[in-house]
Steps between C-alpha positions, in 0.01 A plus 500: 500500500864436420482120497628456145781749547584329829543169321725668247713652774524165680629327187728791426638566849799270482591611149575865558610760748303704749490814282319332212263310731402835649401623155262205459357549847437866432317407183259298714465769766420789269152382403287749691236691300644820651748529213469311173767428241450621145503327164754630248237705316403668829865567581545680169182702561589592857852610408667308784609147584529379859780272618537324834856439619698425814686808632797304640590221260797599285587421231133420426352823637584767753358838591759774491672774304761274339465153346143376525541147368439330169129448566452876526714562192293251298173648626618850409593384148154343460333823614705700249396268218136542601554878533351498850627595844639233733364494855678274748339372819779393734356217705620203698217418737147366476358810668667734253412284203129512571503879481640534149410383153770402256473394139804276497812362661825522305624165625319175578584137437353343189435142605393201297138518618466858374274771636356534848146611578607861546794529260547459128864423423670639190769340287825477697757774454776344711617164626584516871787266570632421844871524567736397777740787547817547701733797539760545230765360735269228633490127432418342164175303508496200268267274695286490813796345682687829462228667709545271801748729686304816415206701632260579218246784508169394350134600498309337789258227396626481143578185308864609499506513880349151513758364253780649709357365824460141374864513394595615852623840388495777761252768395421856611140606439496824699602694190157462343536715187770475237649845557562430870634155412755648263595765755553225760725323249699816439534555878627146554201391708433210262721313255257464210148603402217379281360793297348561159701593193344847527640563846837347416528717189388814683754445779785451255401806299480711816728350764763266359571159356349175627565140416174370356392136474186327373290423809274255315799290396674514838185418698357260238151649522271724297513864607471722192180645357366750247420855609216707355254784558198425719178679399230553761133453408583544137389328177660307215500802269702688762739209539551492123570873512761463774656208313531727197666768713753247627565382144565860394740548792692191393509618139613856568759394759347689792438183702858381451630845597304496825618153595858587408496775762462225757779285361281274282602445137 
């Protein structure tokens, strides 16, 4: 049933981190007739929009009383523009995903081959860029040779981990998500980390300064990709409507304000 999405994930696996892959997997899993997604016209009529998000993936999303992540902030802004309530289903497993219906994900990769069988992808609202970061008092990284004495935290199975391995760089993959990777860096358990610009910006806004380097240039490989909304079982009219909402958020500055809270300019 998920053959096409599986092929997408296979091509995408080495280009991203575990958090974003999970979003694509969940899009495949939540296809049960028990709970159906709504088109934009149905969302307006029902008075509520349903979001699926990971409860433990800051700065992307997190369940709690304080910061909830930029995906939640963007989803809330979209709900306000539609004048509907926002319902969030906090999920991170196949079993949970099958029990809920969500209308959209606030963050999926927009790849060159476009939509999957179960997702329509909107215009991108952000470019995710991968960075090599060190502590403020850590080493300067000008080339892959500068990484040779270091231990680098990186997402397991990613193209970045492969590029580090073929260059004989010591890697640590036990810190699977970016928040734990940055915490390990702060605690001195690793010397450097590969994370997105979102996580690097969020850490610096919240915790302190990092030295930030372009991972694509250092590792001489393609890592970056566009980031967009993923619409479940929707239609082109709905996608056009969400694209218009994103355009309005760019125009009125609300999108920039949300991203700025996470250290992105």
